[in-house]
N, C-alpha and C positions, 0 to 999 in steps of 0.2 A: 527380565520378563516384561510382558507388555503392561502398562498401566498410565494412568492420568494423575498429574500432581499439580496441586495449585498453591498459590500463595495467598492468604486472606488478611488485609489489614483493614484497620478501621479508625474513626474518630482521631483525626490529627489535629483539629482546631487550630489552623493556620491563622497566626496574627501577623505581627511584623517578624522579622529575623530576631532571634535571640540566641546568647551563648548556650545556655542550657540546653535548648532545643538542638542546636547544632551537635552538641556532645551525644545526644541521646540517638539523633538521627545519623551520624557517622558510625557509631557503634551498630545500629540497625543494618545499615548497608553492609558493613563488614560482615555480621551475622549472616546475611542473606548470600553473600559470596561465598561463604564457607559452608554453605547448607548441606554439602556431601558428607561433612563430618557428623552431621546430625544424623543422616542416613543416607547411604548411597541411591537409594530410591528418589531423593530428591535433586539429582543432578541436573535433570531436565525439568524445568517449570513450563507448564502449557499455558496458563493464564493466571492472571492477578486478580483478585476481587477487592474493591474496597468499599465497605458497607456504610459509608455515609459520614457526615461532619467531616468534610474536607476542610472548610474555612472555620473562623469563629463566630463571623457575623454576617456571612453571605455577601462579601464584598468582593469587587472585580480584582483589586490589587491583592487579596488575600488568595485568590486562585492562581494568579500569576506566580506568586511567591511559593505555593505549593508544587506548582509544576517544577519550578526551578530548585527546590530544596527538597522535595520528596519524590515525585513520581518520575521525573527524568532519571535521577540517580537509581532508583529502584529498578526501572526498566533496563538500565544500563547493566546493573549487577545481575540481573535474571537472563539477560541477552535477547529479550522479548520485543517485537515491535509494538508501537502503541496501540494497534489494534487488538490486542491481548491483554489490555488493562480494561476493567469493567468496573465503573462508578455508578453509584447510586446516592440520592441525596438524605442528608438528615436534618435535624431540626435547627442545628447551627448553620445549616446552607441557606437558611431564610433571611432574606435581608428585612428585618422588622421595621425599616422605616417605610416600606412599601403597604404596611398595614393602615396608614393614613388615608390610602386610597381606595381601600376595600370598603364595600357596603356592610352595614350593620347585620344582615343576615349571615355573613360568613365571618363576623368577629366574635362569635360565641360557638361553642361545640355542637356538632350536630346530636341529634336526639333519637334518631332512628334509622333503619335501613332504608325506608322509603324516600326520607330526605337524602340519605347518601346518593341513592340511585337517580333521584331527580337531578342532582348536581352533576354527578359523573358521566351521565348519558346524553347531556346536554353540552354541545362542543362550547358555546359561548360561556356558559356557567363554569365548566371544568377548566376553560382558559383562565377565567378570573382566579380560581383557586391557585393557579400554576405562577401568578403574577410575581409573587414574593421569591420565587426561584430564578428569576430573570438572569442574574449574574452568573449562576451556577450553570443554567442551561447554555447560555452561550459558551461558557468555558468548555464543558464536556462535549458539547457538539463539535466544536473547532478542534478540540484535542485528540478524543478518542473516536469521534465520528459516530457516536451512538445517535439513533434517532430517538427522539423525545426522552432524553434522558431523566427528566422529572415526572414521566408517567408511564407505567408499563413498556419499559425498555426491554429490547430482545436483542440477544446476540447469539448467532448460530455457528458453532465450530465443529470441525470433523479432525478428531484426535484419535491416532492408533486404529482407525478402522470403526470408531464409534462417533455417532452423532451427539454433540453435547449441546444443551440448550440452556442458555442463562437468561433468567427473568428478573428483572429489576423493578422493584415496587417501591413508590413514594408512601411511607407511612408517616411522613411530616406535613401532609397537605393541611391538617386543621392544628397544626402544633402551635403553642403559644395564645390559644385562645381562652383557656380557662385560667383566671387570674384570681387569686384572692384579694380581699379589700386591701391588703397593704401592697398590692402589686405583684406579688409573688407567681410564677407561674406553675401550674399543676396539672401536667400533661398525662400522668398515670390513669389509666383508665377512661381517657377522654378522645384518644386518638382514632383515626378511620383509616383503612385500606380501601375497602369497598370493593365487592364482588366484581363491578364491571371493570376494574382496572386490570384483572387477570383471566376473566372468562374467556375471551375469544384468544389471549395469548397462549393458555394452556392447550386450546385447539391446535395452534400452529406447532405446537412443541410435542404433540400426541405421538408422532413417530420417533422421538428422540430417545436414545437408550439411557441417556442421563440427563435429567431436569434439575436444575439448580434455582431456587427462588432466593433473592436477596432483597431483604430490606432492612432499615436502619433500627427499629424498635423490635425488641422481643414481643410475640404476640399478647402478652400478659398487659402490656400497655394500651390494647385497643380497647375501644369501648364495649362494654358488656354485651349490648344489642347485636354486636357483628364478631365478637372473639371467637365463639364456637364455631360459626359458619365459616370463617377463613381459616381457621385451624383445620376443619374437617376437609375443606376443597383442597387445601394445600398437601395434606397427608393421605388423601384419598389414593387409591390404586392408579388412577388417571392423573394424579397430582404429581408433587415432585419428590425426587430421593433425598434432597438435602434443603434445608432451610438455614441461610448464613445470615447472622444479623451482627449488630453493635450496641452502642448506646449505654448498655450498663456498665461497661468498664471492667467486665469480670470474665476472665477465661473459663470455659467450660463446654462439655460436649454432653449431649444426652438424646436417647432415642426414644420417641413417643409412638406407642402403639395404640391403634383404635380397631374398631370392629371392621372398618372399610380400609385399613392400610396404615402405614407408619412412614416417618421420615427422621432422618438424623439432623438435628438442630446444632449449629455449632456459633454460638455468640463470640465474637473476638473481644480481646481487651483494648483498651485505648492505646494506640500508637504513641500518643504524646499527650499527657496531662500536666505533668511537670516533673522535673529531673527526679525528685524523691518519691514520685508515686510508683506503684506496681504497674508500669505499662506492660502492654501484651500484643501478641499477634500469634499467628499459628500458620504451619503448613500442613497440607492434606495430601495423602498419596492413596489411590484407589488401585487394588491389583485387579485386572480385568479377567485374569483366568480363574480366579477364586471368588470373586466379589466381597474379598476382605479389605479392609482400609484401615488406615492409621492416621490419628490427628497428633501431629508435634506442637505442643504449647510450649512457647517460648515468653520469657518474662525479663523485664529490666531488672538490673540490681545496680543500683547507684553505688553500694558499698564495693562492689567488685569493678564498677564502671564497664559493664557489659551484659549482653543478653545471655540467659542462661536456661536451662531446662525448667519449666514451671511445675517443679514436684508439689508445690503448696495447693495447686488445682486438680493434678494428676500425680498420685503417688508413685504409680508406676513408670518411673523415668521419666515423668513428663509427657508420657504419651497415653493416648485413649484409643482402643481398638473398637472396631465396628464392623457389622455384616451389612452390605448395601441392601436397602428394601428392595423388595420385588414390587415393580410397577407394571402396568399394562403399556405395552408399546404397539401402537397401531402400524400395519404394514401397509405401506402406499405403493401402488403401481409406479413404474418407471414415468417420468414426466416427458411428454413428446417434445421434440424439437422440430416443429414442423418444417423450417426452411431447409434442413438437411435431410429430411424424410429419415430420420434415425431417433431413438429415444435415449434421452439422458437419464442415468440412475439418480436417485434421489440425493445421493453424495456428490455427484457432479453437481447437480443443480444448487445445492446449498453452497458448494465450493464456489460455483459462478456468482450467485448472489452476494456472497461474503466479499468475494472480490471486487464486483461492480461497485458496492457501496462503499468500500475503502477507496478505490481508485477515484471515483466520482468527487469524494470528499478531499483528496488529496490535490485533483486537477482545479478545484473550486478554491483551493488555498494557494495555489501558486508553488507547489513543491515537487512537481512532476517533470522529468527529462526524459521526452521520447528519443530512443536510439534506433534508427531507421535503417534496416539491411534491404539488399538487393530483393528479398523474395516479395516485398510489398508490390513488386511491379507485376506479379501475377495476377492482382486484383482486377476486377472488371474486364478480364480479356474477353474478346468477341469469340463466341463459339458457333459454329455453324453444324448443322446436323450431319453425323455420320462422318464428319471430318476429325481426323486426329492430328494435333500439332505436336511438332518435335522439336527439340531445343536447337539443332541444327537448322531450322527453318527461319530463325529470326535474323533480321537485316535492320541496319542503322535507319533504314528509311520506312519502317514498320510505323504504326500508330502508337505503339507502347514501347517504353524503354525495357532493357533486357534486364534478365538474372543474371548472376554470376556464372552460371552454368550455361547460358546462351551466350554470354559474350565469350567465354572460352571456346565454346563450339565455333562461333564466328571467327575468332582470331586463328584458330587451327584449321587454316586454309587448306593444308595438305592432309588434313584428317589422319594426321601420324596415329593418333589415339585409337582410330577406328579402324585401322588396316588389318589388325588380328582378328576381327570379327566379321570381314567382308565375306559374303557369301561365295563360294566358288562357281556358282552359276550365273551370277547376276551382280550389278554394283548394288550398293546399300541404297541409292537414291531410287532404284525400281523395285525394291522389296515390297511386296502387298502387305498391309497392316496386321493381317493375321499370320504371316510367316513365322515360324517359331525363332528363326535368327533376330527378327525385330526386337523381341523382348529382350535378349542378351545386348544387343546394339544400345538400346533406350538405358538400360542399367549401367552400361559402361560409361555412356555419355553423361547420364546425371551425376557421375562420380568424378567428372573433371574437376579438376582443381585450378581456377582462374589464376593463381599465383605460379603454379607449376607450368602450365600452357605459356603464359607470358614469358616466364624465364627462359622457357626452351626457345621461343621466339626470340627474345632479347639477344641470345649468344649467336644467333644465326645472322647471316648477311641479310641486310635490310630488314631484320627482324624489329629493330627499334622504331624505324619509320613506320612500319605497319601498326604498331602499337599507337604511337602518337596520333597516327592519321584516325585510327578509329575512336580514339578517346576523345579527339577535338570533334569529330563529326557526331558523336553522341551527345557531348556536352552543349552543342550548338543547335541540335535538331528540337523543334518544338513538338514534343509528344502530348497526347491528351492526357491530362490529370485523372486519375482514378480516385475511387472514393477514400483511400488514404490521404493522399495529396490535399483532396478538398476538405476533408475533415480538419486538417491542421491549419489550413488557409482561412476557413471560416471560424474556427475556435476562438480566436481574440476578440471578433466581434459579438459573438455569443457570451463570452465573460463579460464584456462591457455591458451589453444591453441588460443582461441579469442582474448586474451590479455587483458582481462577485469581484471583479478588477477592483474596484473602489473600495472594497472592504478589506483587501489585501494589505496587511501592516508591513511596510518597507521601512529602509532605514539601515543605521549602524546596527549590525548584531542580528538583524532579522535573516532568517532563511528563505523567506518567501519573495518571489518576485510577481509582478504584475502581468508579465509577458513571459511567455515559453522560450527556453533555449532548446531548439530541434537539431539534435545531431544525425548526419546523415554519412553513409559511407559509401553512397552511389555516385557515379560519374555524371548521370544525366541532370539537366536542370528542371525536371518536371515540378518538383516541389516549388521552386522559385515561380514557375509559370502559374501555378495554381494560385500563389500569392498574388501574381498580377491580374489574373482572370478576376479574384475576389476584390481587387482594389484595397487590398490590405499592405500598408506600409511594413517594411521590415528591414533588417541589417543582415548583410551576407558577409561571413567571414570564412575564408578559403584559404586551404593550404598551397602553398607553391615554393618555387625554389627562387631565392634572389640572386645567386650568382653561382658560377663554378670557375675554380681555379686551373691552372695548367696540370696540377696533378690528379684532377677529376674529383676533387673535394668539392662537395655542393654546400651551400648555405642556405638554411630552410627558414621560413617564416609563413606567418599567417598575414593576409590582406583583409581589408575591409572595404565595402562598398554600400553606401545608404540607398534605400529605395523608399521615395515617398511620393505624395500627390503632386502631380504636375502643378496644379493650382493650389496655393496654400490655404488651408482650412477648408477646402471643399473636397469632402470624403467622397463624393462622386465622380471626381476627376480620375484620369488614369494615373497610376502608380509607375514612375519612371525612376531610372538611375539618377542619383544626385551627386555631382562631382565626379572626380576621378578616384580610381581605387587607389587606397594608401596603405602602406606596409605598417603592421603593428610592431614595434620594436619590443622585443621579450623584457619583460619586467616593468612595462608602463604602468604606472599608477591608474587605478580605475577612473579617478576624476580627471585624467587627462586623455582618456578615450573618447572618441566622438560616437558612442552608441551606449545603450544602458538597456536592461531587461526590464526596466520599468518605464521605458518610454516605447518599445517597438519589440516585436519577437526577433530572436536572433537565430538565422540558419547557419549551422557550423558544418562545412564540408570538410570534413576529417581527412580525407584523403585527396583532395582537391577533385577536377582542376580548377582554374580561375578562367572564366568566359575571356575569350579573345586573346588566350596565350599565344606564344610561339611554340609551334607543335614540336619544335627540335629542342625544346628544353624539357627537362626531367621535373615538370610542375606537378606531378601528381604521383601516387604511390599504387602500383600494380603488381610488379614482379617480385620475386623473393628478394633479390638484391636491393630493390626500392624500399621493402619493408625491414629490411635488416638495417639499412641505413637510416631509416624512419624512426625505428623504434629503438636502436642499440647505442647509438653515441650519446654519451651522457650529458652534453652541455646543449645538445639541439634535439633531444626528442620531444615528443609533444608535451609532456608536464613542464618541461622547460620554456617552449616558445608560445604555447597557447596563451591567450589573454588572460590576466589573473581573475577577472570576475567570472568569465566563463569556467575557469578551471575550479575555482570555489564553488560555482553552482553544481557542477558535476560531483563533487566530493560530498555535499551535504543533501542532495535530493533523493528522491526515489526514482531509479531508473526503470523504464518501461521500453523493453525490447520489441519491436514489430517487424517480421520480415528478416531476423537477424539470426545467424547461426554461429554456433561456437565450433563447429567441425573444422573449421580453418584455423591454423595456428595462429597466424597474426591477429584475428579477432579476439583472441585469449590474452595474447600480450598485450592488446589495447588496454584490456580491461585491469590487468595486472600493474599497467603503468599508472592509470588514474587511481586505482584502489588497490594498492599492495596488499598481500596476504597478511602482512603484520598488522594492518589496521582492522579493526572490527567494523563491519558493514552494520551500521546502525538502522539504516532505512530498509523498508521492504523494496525488493526488486521483482518485477515481473517479465516473463518472456511468453508474448503470444505466439505460439509456434504449432499450427496445425500439423498433425500427422508426424511427430517427431520420431526419429530413430531410435534404437537403444542407446546408441553413442550421445545423441543430441540429449536425452533424458539424463544420461549420467553426468554429462558435462554441466547441464544447467544446474543439477542436484549439487555437484560438487563446488559450484560457484555461488550456492545458497541463494538461488534464484526461484520464486515459484512459477512452476510451468503451467500456463493455460492452454489446453490443446483440445478442448471440447468441440470447439465449432471453427468454422472457415473465417478468415480475417475480414470478409465482407459481412458475414453475420454478426461477427463480434463488434463491429462498428455500429452496426445497426442498433443492437441492444444497448450499447453505451450512449448513443445519440438519443434513445427514448429516455435514459435515466438523467441525462443532461438538460 
């Protein structure tokens, strides 16, 4: 049955690493992995909520430890990407050392709603309140990519046909201010959330079928002057269905009803206080068909050294059932996409915004590898009024490089694939565009498989020479770069100018790199041309053939060519080749290579060719036989001959497919060579594939790739540029 399930953790209080914490944590991860035994409804977890107190004292090193010892293992156990983890701050996420720099006016509790509103509606004053959360904010922003995670953080999800809105509130803005003469902190009844923190946020989520507010402190901890106001606003009909919190270290569930609405409140226990404490957490499952839900409460038993049903908090087998509160859901019209003349549904708009938010954060963090296919060459094509362009009209001398279909049609000089649809009255070339036969011809041509066509030619007399000559001509022709080529050529400078590159942490154990690895499966050199025009240095790594023996056995390798400024340290001087191409011996240690992704971008031409090659050598992969040899032989397939740092980068990065199709068998085999099915895909992958067919959709889904098909590649890059 259709449903939504989530995991709710809280109060981890990370200090340094200690043995008792490891024991409880290991059992926690094991309990999460075996959640299907708790209930089959928990097999698929949709997102994770952490309701505050990640750290013990708000220090940077505590967050780094929490990521390593808690969040990363939990994500692995649930099979979720980082973007499905939602974190809000607690009072232990405050760096109390920062209090020394705060003004006296905010070193004591607020006394009225008017005072709260003055501070929260003034940007400068509000930022002063947020200063003690700097380490928390920096960690969460870089890790889960939430925007302003220490104040009114929103995450929009689309799950099983439902819009789910997560609203994170900071209830610890004024924590630690009320102290007794002995110095003891007394926060109860003194804290504030402030209506300005969620007033506009609730409007943003008004059209969401499921709204979940998350804050660290139960509402009873708020100051008396705002407690009733906050409770009423959150449980109103236009408020939230759920209120999740932490802090009190006690597991319970209750549903508060009022004259204008109600909401289900679920405080979590403490994930870890100490080993002999009644630590707790919970799962929640909501049945979308009947609106019934269940909270599964879990409790740590030190005596049994495992997590068990919390029958002390819920006698009914550790479970609490509830009925989803009824809320008003505003219906919004579809959002227009002006550039394409059509309208996006709200679900599509939410999906795109969520995608761009995630992608931009990953790009800025140096964690994305673009995979460029031949369909990027369709971008920015010149279009004349009333003129129809056909795949067989492409020539190597055109201003733009070919797609796979265009190259296949060009190679098929005899048009063997088209003979069966020739008009009995006239040649195909003379058919008018409105002829019924033309549609059949276009359909047949667009299904041409480049590997089939080239294989057919390769076994014919002079066929190999025809292929070699065509690839050589394409690789050496200077085509005009389109928006895709220019985007990637200009991206390194943008990263440097905005300061993103300098903030990327590199070195041993780091998954991020300052510059991108760009993988292309195209034979043209238009991407390299774009880099030259942008005066952007880069390294080119290309597939080629080292030698061939008398038995026809070929020896494959990759070669490297450096491109840098003609005049040293003059960034406006032309970028030119530096030195000769050098073979990369398989297995060469990274420190012995003459290139690094922390020095320059690397363009990897996965199928070749190498410019200036002898056209009579099999220095590229295009035919079926080429790919069988390229992919099948154990000690010389790409995974064994690819430079180690590039292979490692591919394995740990988010893969971003543009103009790439899985309809061709060799494209799928490439993926399984780099990422075997036995390995879990930890990172999120995306495919930008406008107008995908049914087969395309199924293949992307089967490979666990998020498909983005709502707009053309040109419009997609325009939107991305705005956000960058």
